[in-house]
C-alpha positions in Angstrom: 81.8 38.6 -2.9 81.3 42.2 -3.9 81.7 44.9 -1.2 78.6 46.8 -0.3 79.8 50.1 -1.9 80.4 48.3 -5.2 77.0 46.6 -5.0 75.3 50.0 -4.4 77.1 51.5 -7.4 76.1 48.5 -9.6 72.5 48.9 -8.5 72.6 52.6 -9.3 73.9 51.8 -12.8 71.2 49.2 -13.3 68.5 51.6 -12.1 69.7 54.3 -14.5 69.6 52.0 -17.5 66.2 50.7 -16.4 64.8 54.3 -16.4 66.2 54.8 -19.9 64.5 51.6 -21.0 61.2 52.8 -19.6 61.6 56.1 -21.4 62.3 54.2 -24.7 59.2 52.1 -24.2 56.8 54.8 -23.2 57.8 57.8 -25.3 55.4 57.9 -28.2 57.8 60.0 -30.3 60.1 57.1 -30.6 59.1 54.9 -33.6 58.5 51.2 -32.8 61.1 50.1 -35.3 63.7 52.2 -33.6 63.1 50.9 -30.1 64.7 47.5 -30.6 67.8 49.2 -31.9 67.9 51.6 -28.9 67.6 48.6 -26.5 70.4 46.8 -28.3 72.6 49.9 -28.0 71.7 50.3 -24.4 72.5 46.6 -23.7 76.0 47.2 -25.2 76.6 50.3 -23.2 75.4 48.6 -20.0 77.8 45.7 -20.6 80.7 48.1 -21.3 79.9 50.2 -18.2 80.0 47.1 -16.0 83.2 45.8 -17.6 84.8 49.2 -17.0 83.6 49.2 -13.4 85.2 45.9 -12.7 88.5 46.9 -14.4 88.8 50.0 -12.2 91.1 49.2 -9.2 89.4 49.3 -5.8 91.0 51.8 -3.4 91.0 50.9 0.2 90.1 53.6 2.7 
């Protein structure tokens, strides 16, 4: 089970990436053919962010 603080951080990461996705989809200055590439890049960065998050040692307080 993931501790509450970690869950909160993961939810924050997910919300941040969701906001970026919304921006990609709603910004008319981004060409349609570029949007799929941006989403693919975003998916990769999200995966790497989560992998890095779980590799970071948890400090007890």
